[in-house]
C-alpha positions as CSV (number, residue, x, y, z in Angstrom):
1,E,24.8,-11.0,-21.8
2,I,22.9,-14.3,-20.9
3,P,19.4,-14.0,-22.5
4,W,17.4,-15.7,-19.7
5,V,19.2,-13.5,-17.1
6,A,18.2,-10.3,-19.1
7,W,14.6,-11.6,-19.3
8,V,14.3,-12.1,-15.6
9,H,16.0,-8.8,-15.0
10,Q,13.3,-7.0,-17.2
11,W,10.5,-8.7,-15.2
12,E,12.0,-8.8,-11.8
13,N,9.4,-6.5,-10.3
14,V,6.5,-8.8,-11.3
15,F,8.6,-11.9,-10.0
16,F,9.3,-10.3,-6.8
17,S,5.7,-8.9,-6.2
18,A,4.2,-12.3,-7.3
19,G,6.6,-14.1,-4.7
20,V,5.5,-11.7,-1.8
21,A,1.8,-12.4,-2.9
22,L,2.4,-16.3,-2.8
23,A,4.2,-16.1,0.6
24,L,1.5,-14.0,2.0
25,C,-1.2,-16.4,0.8
26,V,0.7,-19.5,2.1
27,L,1.1,-17.9,5.5
28,T,-2.4,-16.7,5.9
29,W,-3.8,-20.1,4.6
30,R,-1.6,-22.1,6.9
31,Y,-2.4,-20.3,10.1
32,S,-6.3,-19.5,9.4
33,R,-7.5,-22.7,8.0
34,R,-7.7,-24.4,11.6
35,P,-7.4,-21.5,13.9
36,A,-6.7,-22.5,17.5
37,T,-9.1,-21.5,20.3
38,I,-6.2,-20.0,22.1
39,P,-3.9,-18.4,19.5
40,S,-0.2,-18.7,19.7
41,G,2.6,-17.9,17.3
42,W,1.9,-16.7,13.8
43,Q,-1.9,-17.1,14.3
44,N,-1.6,-14.6,17.3
45,V,0.4,-12.2,15.0
46,L,-2.3,-12.4,12.1
47,E,-5.1,-11.9,14.5
48,L,-3.5,-9.0,16.1
49,V,-3.1,-7.4,12.6
50,V,-6.5,-8.1,11.5
51,E,-7.9,-6.6,14.7
52,G,-5.8,-3.5,14.5
53,V,-6.9,-3.1,10.9
54,D,-10.5,-3.4,11.9
55,Q,-10.2,-0.9,14.8
56,F,-8.3,1.4,12.4
57,L,-11.1,1.4,9.7
58,G,-13.7,1.8,12.5
59,R,-12.0,5.1,13.4
60,V,-11.8,6.2,9.8
61,I,-15.0,5.0,8.1
62,G,-17.3,4.3,10.9
63,K,-19.5,1.3,11.6
64,E,-19.2,0.3,7.9
65,G,-15.4,0.0,8.3
66,R,-15.5,-3.7,9.0
67,Y,-16.8,-4.5,5.6
68,F,-13.7,-3.1,4.1
69,T,-11.3,-5.0,6.5
70,P,-10.6,-7.7,4.0
71,F,-9.5,-5.3,1.2
72,I,-7.6,-2.7,3.3
73,G,-6.0,-5.4,5.4
74,T,-4.7,-7.3,2.4
75,L,-3.6,-4.0,0.8
76,F,-1.6,-3.1,4.0
77,L,0.0,-6.4,4.3
78,Y,1.0,-6.9,0.6
79,I,2.5,-3.3,0.5
80,W,4.3,-3.6,3.8
81,L,5.9,-7.0,3.0
82,M,7.0,-5.8,-0.5
83,N,8.6,-2.6,1.1
84,L,10.5,-5.0,3.6
85,S,11.6,-7.3,0.9
86,V,14.6,-5.2,0.1
87,L,16.1,-6.4,3.4
88,V,16.2,-10.0,2.1
89,P,19.4,-10.8,0.2
90,F,18.9,-11.0,-3.7
91,L,15.6,-9.4,-3.4
92,K,14.2,-5.9,-3.9
93,S,11.2,-3.8,-3.1
94,S,8.9,-4.1,-6.1
95,T,7.1,-1.0,-4.6
96,S,10.2,1.0,-5.7
97,N,9.0,0.6,-9.4
98,L,6.2,3.0,-10.7
99,N,4.5,0.2,-12.5
100,T,3.8,-1.7,-9.2
101,T,2.6,1.3,-7.4
102,A,0.5,2.5,-10.4
103,A,-1.1,-1.0,-10.5
104,L,-2.0,-0.8,-6.8
105,A,-3.4,2.7,-7.1
106,M,-5.6,1.7,-10.1
107,L,-6.9,-1.2,-8.1
108,V,-7.9,1.2,-5.3
109,F,-9.4,3.7,-7.8
110,L,-11.6,0.9,-9.4
111,Y,-12.7,-0.4,-6.0
112,V,-13.7,3.0,-4.9
113,Q,-15.7,3.7,-7.9
114,W,-17.3,0.4,-7.6
115,I,-18.1,0.9,-4.1
116,G,-19.7,4.3,-5.1
117,M,-21.9,3.0,-7.6
118,R,-23.0,0.0,-5.4
119,R,-23.9,2.1,-2.4
120,L,-25.1,5.1,-4.2
121,G,-26.6,3.6,-7.3
122,L,-25.8,5.1,-10.7
123,L,-27.9,8.1,-10.3
124,G,-26.4,8.7,-6.8
125,Y,-23.1,8.2,-7.9
126,L,-23.6,10.9,-10.9
127,D,-25.1,13.1,-8.3
128,H,-22.0,12.8,-6.1
129,L,-19.8,13.7,-8.9
130,A,-22.0,16.7,-9.8
131,G,-21.5,18.1,-6.3
132,Q,-25.1,17.0,-5.0
133,P,-27.0,20.1,-6.5
134,R,-30.1,20.6,-4.4
135,D,-31.1,24.3,-5.5
136,L,-30.7,26.6,-8.5
137,M,-27.3,27.8,-7.6
138,G,-26.2,24.2,-7.1
139,W,-27.3,23.2,-10.7
140,L,-25.8,26.4,-12.1
141,L,-22.4,25.2,-10.6
142,V,-22.7,21.7,-12.1
143,P,-20.6,22.5,-15.1
144,L,-17.8,23.7,-12.7
145,M,-18.2,20.8,-10.0
146,L,-18.3,17.9,-12.4
147,P,-15.0,18.5,-14.1
148,I,-13.4,19.2,-10.6
149,H,-14.8,16.1,-9.1
150,L,-13.8,13.9,-11.9
151,L,-10.2,15.6,-11.9
152,G,-10.0,14.9,-8.2
153,E,-10.9,11.2,-8.7
154,L,-8.2,10.7,-11.5
155,I,-5.5,12.6,-9.3
156,K,-6.0,10.2,-6.3
157,P,-4.5,7.2,-7.9
158,L,-1.6,9.4,-9.3
159,S,-0.7,10.7,-6.0
160,L,-1.0,7.3,-4.3
161,S,1.4,5.7,-6.8
162,L,3.9,8.5,-7.0
163,R,4.1,8.9,-3.2
164,L,4.6,5.3,-2.4
165,C,7.1,4.6,-5.3
166,F,9.3,7.4,-4.6
167,N,9.5,7.1,-0.9
168,V,10.3,3.3,-1.1
169,F,13.0,4.2,-4.0
170,A,14.6,6.5,-1.6
171,E,14.8,3.9,1.2
172,D,16.4,1.4,-1.4
173,V,18.9,4.2,-2.4
174,L,19.8,4.8,1.3
175,L,20.5,1.2,1.8
176,A,22.5,0.9,-1.4
177,V,24.5,3.9,-0.5
178,M,25.3,2.6,2.9
179,V,26.3,-0.8,1.7
180,G,28.6,0.7,-0.9
181,L,30.0,3.0,1.7
182,G,30.6,0.0,4.0
183,I,32.3,-2.0,1.2
184,G,34.6,1.0,0.4
185,I,35.6,1.4,4.1
186,S,36.3,-2.2,4.4
187,V,38.6,-2.3,1.1
188,G,40.1,1.1,1.5
189,M,41.2,0.7,5.0
190,H,41.9,-3.2,4.6
191,L,39.4,-4.1,7.3
192,P,37.7,-7.5,7.7
193,S,34.4,-8.0,5.8
194,W,32.3,-7.9,8.9
195,A,33.7,-4.4,10.0
196,P,31.0,-2.3,8.1
197,V,28.2,-4.4,9.9
198,P,27.4,-1.7,12.6
199,L,26.9,1.0,9.8
200,Q,24.1,-1.3,8.2
201,L,22.5,-1.8,11.5
202,F,21.9,1.9,11.6
203,V,19.9,1.7,8.3
204,I,17.8,-1.4,9.0
205,P,15.6,0.2,11.7
206,L,15.1,3.3,9.5
207,I,13.9,1.1,6.8
208,L,11.5,-0.8,9.1
209,I,10.0,2.4,10.2
210,F,9.8,4.0,6.7
211,S,8.2,0.8,5.2
212,T,5.6,0.6,7.8
213,V,4.8,4.3,7.6
214,Q,4.3,4.1,3.8
215,A,2.0,1.2,4.0
216,L,0.0,2.8,6.7
217,V,-0.2,6.0,4.6
218,F,-1.4,4.1,1.5
219,S,-4.0,2.2,3.6
220,L,-5.1,5.3,5.4
221,L,-5.6,7.3,2.1
222,S,-7.4,4.4,0.6
223,S,-9.6,4.2,3.6
224,V,-10.4,8.0,3.4
225,Y,-11.3,7.7,-0.4
226,I,-13.8,4.9,0.4
227,A,-15.3,7.0,3.3
228,L,-15.7,10.0,0.9
229,M,-17.6,7.8,-1.5
230,L,-20.0,6.3,1.0
231,P,-23.5,7.9,1.6
232,H,-23.3,10.8,3.9
233,H,-25.3,9.3,6.7
234,E,-22.9,6.3,6.9
235,A,-19.8,8.5,6.8
236,H,-21.2,10.7,9.4
237,H,-21.7,7.8,11.7
């Protein structure tokens, strides 16, 4: 019934996602502003992540992949940390809310379209959406191919947002169910408060795995969408 509590509850996903973004900014700024020649600690971890993302994009996109490492790497770390924030007491995964995942998916959608216009040019971008007609049959199919391509581009952010949201939401529900089950067992059988801890230790590794997989899937699909928008000779290499 307290007004400010109700207001915070209404905007909790914004607060939690902003908190994760701030923590990520502070962490990367702290350990990248004066990098040591021989990395150790968090600098070593960050360099390992950056190198892994760079190699990952090299396999998916090709030689142009390094150009997209900052965007995809930031996207992966941000989503991964938001997925894992449910394990921190008094926090929740902001990615379990459709508003958060829809905003991330819309960001990817706009970025992909911008890349397409920048690399292909406006005429090349329209040619891509029209199915790249090069003969009479291709031009006759433009009225069919253009709506299909436009629909496909619009479906991509929808699928990205729904997949991430519902998978992370299921993880949160699983954690909540196991916590409630542990409390019920502890109270019903008059056990000490630490007795249900082994039950939670079973869930935490699953959340770690699922959260990482979902961040990887979102990043992989985003990389594929970028690769499909690049000129064919770049995508081929």
